[in-house]
C-alpha positions as CSV (number, residue, x, y, z in Angstrom):
1,M,-50.7,-11.5,29.4
2,A,-53.2,-10.8,26.6
3,T,-50.4,-9.8,24.2
4,E,-48.9,-13.2,24.4
5,H,-51.5,-14.7,22.0
6,A,-50.6,-14.5,18.3
7,L,-54.3,-14.0,17.5
8,L,-54.1,-10.5,19.0
9,S,-51.3,-9.7,16.6
10,L,-53.6,-10.6,13.8
11,L,-56.2,-8.3,15.1
12,G,-53.7,-5.4,15.4
13,L,-53.7,-5.5,19.1
14,G,-50.0,-6.5,19.7
15,G,-48.4,-9.8,20.3
16,L,-45.1,-11.5,20.8
17,M,-43.0,-12.5,17.8
18,P,-41.6,-16.0,17.8
19,P,-37.9,-16.5,18.6
20,P,-35.6,-16.6,15.5
21,I,-35.2,-20.4,15.8
22,L,-37.9,-22.9,16.6
23,N,-37.1,-26.6,17.1
24,H,-38.9,-29.6,15.8
25,Y,-38.4,-33.0,17.6
26,T,-38.6,-36.0,15.4
27,S,-37.3,-39.6,14.8
28,M,-34.5,-40.7,12.5
29,Q,-37.2,-41.5,9.9
30,G,-38.6,-38.0,10.3
31,L,-35.2,-36.4,9.8
32,L,-34.4,-38.4,6.7
33,S,-37.8,-37.5,5.2
34,I,-37.3,-33.8,5.8
35,V,-33.7,-33.9,4.4
36,E,-34.7,-36.0,1.3
37,T,-37.9,-34.1,0.4
38,G,-37.1,-30.6,1.7
39,R,-40.5,-30.7,3.4
40,I,-42.0,-31.2,6.9
41,R,-45.4,-32.8,7.3
42,A,-48.3,-31.4,9.2
43,S,-50.8,-33.7,11.1
44,H,-54.6,-33.4,11.1
45,V,-55.8,-32.2,14.5
46,R,-57.6,-35.6,14.8
47,Y,-54.3,-37.4,14.9
48,L,-52.4,-35.3,17.4
49,N,-50.8,-37.2,20.3
50,D,-53.7,-36.0,22.5
51,S,-56.7,-36.1,20.2
52,S,-58.9,-34.7,23.0
53,E,-57.1,-31.3,23.0
54,I,-59.4,-29.6,20.5
55,A,-62.6,-31.0,22.2
56,T,-61.3,-29.9,25.6
57,M,-60.7,-26.3,24.3
58,W,-64.2,-26.1,22.8
59,K,-65.8,-27.4,26.0
60,V,-64.1,-24.6,27.9
61,V,-65.0,-21.9,25.3
62,L,-68.7,-23.0,25.2
63,G,-68.8,-23.0,29.0
64,R,-67.4,-19.4,29.1
65,L,-69.9,-18.3,26.4
66,K,-72.9,-19.8,28.2
67,E,-71.8,-18.1,31.5
68,R,-71.8,-14.8,29.6
69,L,-75.2,-15.6,28.2
70,S,-76.7,-16.3,31.7
71,A,-75.2,-12.9,32.9
72,V,-76.8,-10.6,30.4
73,E,-80.4,-9.3,30.3
74,P,-82.8,-10.3,27.5
75,T,-81.5,-7.9,25.0
76,E,-80.1,-7.9,21.5
77,D,-76.7,-9.1,23.1
78,K,-78.5,-12.1,24.6
79,T,-79.9,-13.0,21.1
80,Y,-76.5,-12.5,19.6
81,L,-74.7,-14.7,22.1
82,S,-77.4,-17.4,21.8
83,E,-76.9,-17.6,18.0
84,V,-73.1,-17.7,18.4
85,I,-73.4,-20.7,20.9
86,K,-75.8,-22.4,18.6
87,L,-73.4,-22.1,15.6
88,A,-70.4,-23.1,17.7
89,E,-72.3,-26.3,19.0
90,S,-73.2,-27.3,15.4
91,R,-69.8,-26.4,13.8
92,P,-68.4,-28.8,11.2
93,L,-65.5,-31.1,12.2
94,S,-62.2,-29.3,12.5
95,N,-60.2,-29.5,9.4
96,E,-56.9,-27.9,10.5
97,F,-53.4,-29.4,10.1
98,V,-50.7,-28.8,12.7
99,A,-46.9,-29.0,12.8
100,S,-45.4,-28.5,16.2
101,F,-42.2,-26.7,17.3
102,S,-40.6,-25.7,20.6
103,E,-38.6,-22.8,21.9
104,K,-36.4,-25.4,23.6
105,D,-33.7,-27.2,21.6
106,D,-32.9,-29.8,24.3
107,D,-35.9,-30.8,26.5
108,L,-36.0,-34.2,28.1
109,S,-39.8,-34.5,28.1
110,Q,-39.9,-33.9,24.3
111,W,-37.1,-36.4,23.6
112,R,-39.3,-39.0,25.4
113,S,-42.6,-38.0,23.8
114,Y,-41.6,-37.4,20.2
115,C,-38.4,-39.5,19.7
116,P,-39.0,-43.3,19.7
117,S,-36.8,-45.1,22.2
118,G,-35.1,-41.8,23.0
119,A,-33.3,-41.8,19.7
120,G,-34.2,-38.7,17.7
121,F,-33.3,-35.3,16.6
122,S,-34.1,-31.6,17.4
123,I,-34.1,-29.7,14.2
124,G,-33.9,-25.9,14.3
125,F,-36.0,-23.9,11.8
126,S,-36.2,-20.2,10.9
127,S,-39.4,-18.9,12.4
128,A,-39.6,-16.3,9.6
129,T,-39.7,-19.1,7.1
130,L,-42.3,-21.0,9.0
131,R,-44.7,-18.1,8.8
132,S,-45.2,-18.6,5.1
133,Q,-48.8,-19.0,4.1
134,W,-48.2,-21.2,1.1
135,V,-48.0,-24.9,0.6
136,S,-45.7,-26.2,-2.3
137,N,-47.1,-28.8,-4.6
138,P,-44.9,-32.0,-4.7
139,S,-45.9,-32.7,-8.3
140,G,-44.5,-29.4,-9.5
141,G,-47.7,-27.5,-9.9
142,E,-48.7,-24.2,-8.5
143,P,-48.4,-23.7,-4.7
144,S,-51.6,-23.5,-2.7
145,F,-52.5,-20.6,-0.4
146,V,-53.6,-22.1,3.0
147,G,-53.7,-19.2,5.3
148,A,-51.1,-20.8,7.7
149,Q,-50.7,-19.2,11.1
150,L,-47.7,-19.6,13.4
151,L,-49.4,-19.5,16.9
152,K,-47.8,-19.6,20.3
153,V,-49.5,-22.3,22.4
154,L,-51.2,-21.1,25.5
155,Y,-51.6,-23.5,28.5
156,L,-54.9,-23.5,30.3
157,S,-55.2,-24.5,34.0
158,E,-58.5,-25.6,35.4
159,G,-60.4,-22.6,36.5
160,D,-57.8,-20.2,35.1
161,T,-59.4,-18.9,31.9
162,A,-58.4,-15.2,32.0
163,E,-56.3,-15.4,28.8
164,L,-59.1,-17.3,27.0
165,D,-61.5,-14.6,28.0
166,R,-59.3,-12.0,26.5
167,T,-59.0,-13.9,23.3
168,I,-62.8,-14.3,23.2
169,D,-63.2,-10.5,23.7
170,A,-60.7,-9.9,20.8
171,I,-62.7,-12.2,18.5
172,F,-65.9,-10.4,19.4
173,E,-64.2,-7.1,18.5
174,L,-63.0,-8.6,15.2
175,A,-66.6,-9.8,14.5
176,A,-68.0,-6.3,15.2
177,R,-65.4,-4.8,12.9
178,F,-66.2,-7.0,9.9
179,H,-69.9,-7.5,10.3
180,G,-71.7,-6.7,7.1
181,T,-68.6,-6.5,4.9
182,P,-68.7,-8.4,1.6
183,G,-67.7,-12.1,1.8
184,F,-67.4,-15.0,-0.8
185,Y,-71.1,-15.9,-0.1
186,G,-72.6,-12.5,0.8
187,P,-72.2,-10.1,3.7
188,L,-70.3,-11.5,6.7
189,S,-72.2,-11.8,9.9
190,R,-70.8,-11.4,13.3
191,E,-72.6,-14.6,14.5
192,K,-70.6,-16.7,12.0
193,I,-67.3,-14.8,12.3
194,V,-66.9,-15.7,16.0
195,P,-67.1,-19.5,15.8
196,A,-65.0,-19.4,12.6
197,W,-62.1,-17.6,14.4
198,L,-62.5,-19.8,17.5
199,S,-61.8,-22.7,15.1
200,V,-58.6,-21.0,13.9
201,I,-57.2,-20.6,17.4
202,A,-58.5,-23.9,18.9
203,P,-55.3,-25.8,18.1
204,S,-53.2,-23.2,20.0
205,Y,-54.5,-24.2,23.5
206,K,-53.3,-27.1,25.6
207,N,-53.6,-28.3,29.2
208,S,-51.1,-26.6,31.5
209,A,-49.5,-30.1,32.2
210,F,-47.6,-29.5,28.9
211,R,-46.4,-26.0,29.7
212,N,-42.7,-27.1,29.8
213,E,-42.8,-27.8,26.1
214,S,-42.9,-24.0,25.2
215,E,-44.7,-25.0,22.1
216,W,-45.5,-23.0,18.9
217,R,-47.8,-24.5,16.3
218,L,-48.0,-23.9,12.5
219,V,-51.7,-24.3,11.9
220,L,-52.9,-24.7,8.2
221,N,-56.5,-24.5,7.2
222,K,-57.3,-27.0,4.4
223,P,-58.8,-25.1,1.3
224,H,-61.8,-26.4,-0.6
225,K,-59.6,-27.8,-3.4
226,P,-57.3,-30.8,-2.9
227,M,-54.1,-29.7,-1.0
228,P,-50.6,-31.1,-1.3
229,S,-49.7,-33.1,1.8
230,A,-46.6,-31.2,2.7
231,F,-45.2,-27.7,2.9
232,P,-41.7,-26.3,2.5
């Protein structure tokens, strides 16, 4: 259902809250690092177990946008869609960091995937704490605001893109709402808002083959200034 995507909650359109506890599967080394530092590390999207995840999502999104483009008459909407597609295809490399969690605290597939030689741990974290939007500075300086979002992963089956279509519609609604409002570098344009938000939600989609993981992802967007490598 459309309300399952956390993005829709951000847009004020409803959305499911995460369960009180989310579980992080890790190795003995990972557990010791978390206990000793009080922090858990997020991985750049380029270094996820399946580095093709983001590229696959963008391929599906661009395909859906191009199908919409071919279905509309030569109007202002067609020009708008053409510009959105152009900007999406020339987008900069993704610069998001991801930490993964599961609703399940004892799942065989995740023991095998994330715990070397089957020896590892499932650590429960408060989802309310994970929703923090700040990253602590290990050197003791001021924390950095990174706009972290805790997103429920949605699993796409080949040919089944109804949920993705609803998310695209929500992003277009967001773009229309904020078009022309003041931004850091001048008025915001709907053409640029759409690919920017698609970049935010891209890490929250995976192939349906991983559906059993019941995953949530904490997605952090790297700010322009240097960012500490860990968060509380």
